[in-house]
Steps between C-alpha positions, in 0.01 A plus 500: 500500500405544861168675546513855631329554835336812628364504854218742446257627762338793322129477435533551124618141461149380583375684192743327263364236265436127503397296196200274560467167317188290500520136604596411142807728517351762268568866583173677575581827670732709716431588863695676774702325770235572765236310303744217426571442869128505573450214251796311646369540855162362392671199334340611175836525325858376512830664410670395180877548491800363313819364648778319317301537179192320631168630627358416836176589677483608862228560752531804723667325794755329274563830327566674832743225596681526167517877540738445788698220339653511156438734210532532127128474433485831313753724325420755772386381843307745717373442850220620723580505871275453800609507866553123493561389139607611160328386181632511147263689268349251251493606136282220359216320674273223377138469599423165654130528417395744231161568660670642809608802299232720358614613160387852424486671165786743454381847585483748214723786608733745335799312641382164366404639159846651457662173605286297262593730210867506604495881522458523123249720323267255330465724196848622408699239691725740689617392845447784742522554874173387662459848646484643147253244365125535517215250486299507179151357469481338156127562494500845661315550827298772330360228275432248775842341526567317828807445713562140398819315410398477133414869472800676656861534389807702587540800271748783465362852522553565129300194393237560763447854377489389138240233569284728716141378516529277194537131447853409384400442136310830494821677593705300249674307777557132581560314820822301515315209656157414630480582870386227736505406866842370612513127559767552767610780726655749252778579746647148495741570211615823666581324825696225323767759423565538874757251633271424795248345262731304268334173602177615340648446155452124529125546533411793274704429189189552287468861616647750251806683641549873557161592635 
């Protein structure tokens, strides 16, 4: 099937996502297109793309040349335009040297907590809209509980109210699983559902689906 092409100039495309692999081809995180092009311009990374069933790696200049000749690298090709060139948006890049990319711990935020817990209440198991979920401190803040990955979970309002200022066992409740810091960006499985990121599946098969 011939790849679909969308000549896109709107700024939102720069905020779409790119999967980052380390030099050993292991997925380590997701960044935006702006950051990806910065790494490519610094020769700290190369584009990874598939054509005719085989992967190839491309430096920035080769990638720009290929952007104007040929296609079929992705199920959906999107382009960024400048006054003189157009560049296909990469969806997977590989770091040439791991130490050129500072790996930061994933920030603890409401958005990331909900993604880690797949928008499920970690007490009753119900999947609820993120807007209707709350963050529960397993060891309540009133008892010294901290905002850490292993002490916070997504909770529905009913379970949150029931637990109150107690520990789960004190309220006769159990956690579905032990909370911990994500080993990968929790949004990777969500993005895989988007046709733009289909290529990611070859590198994150170990990530549970439907997050």
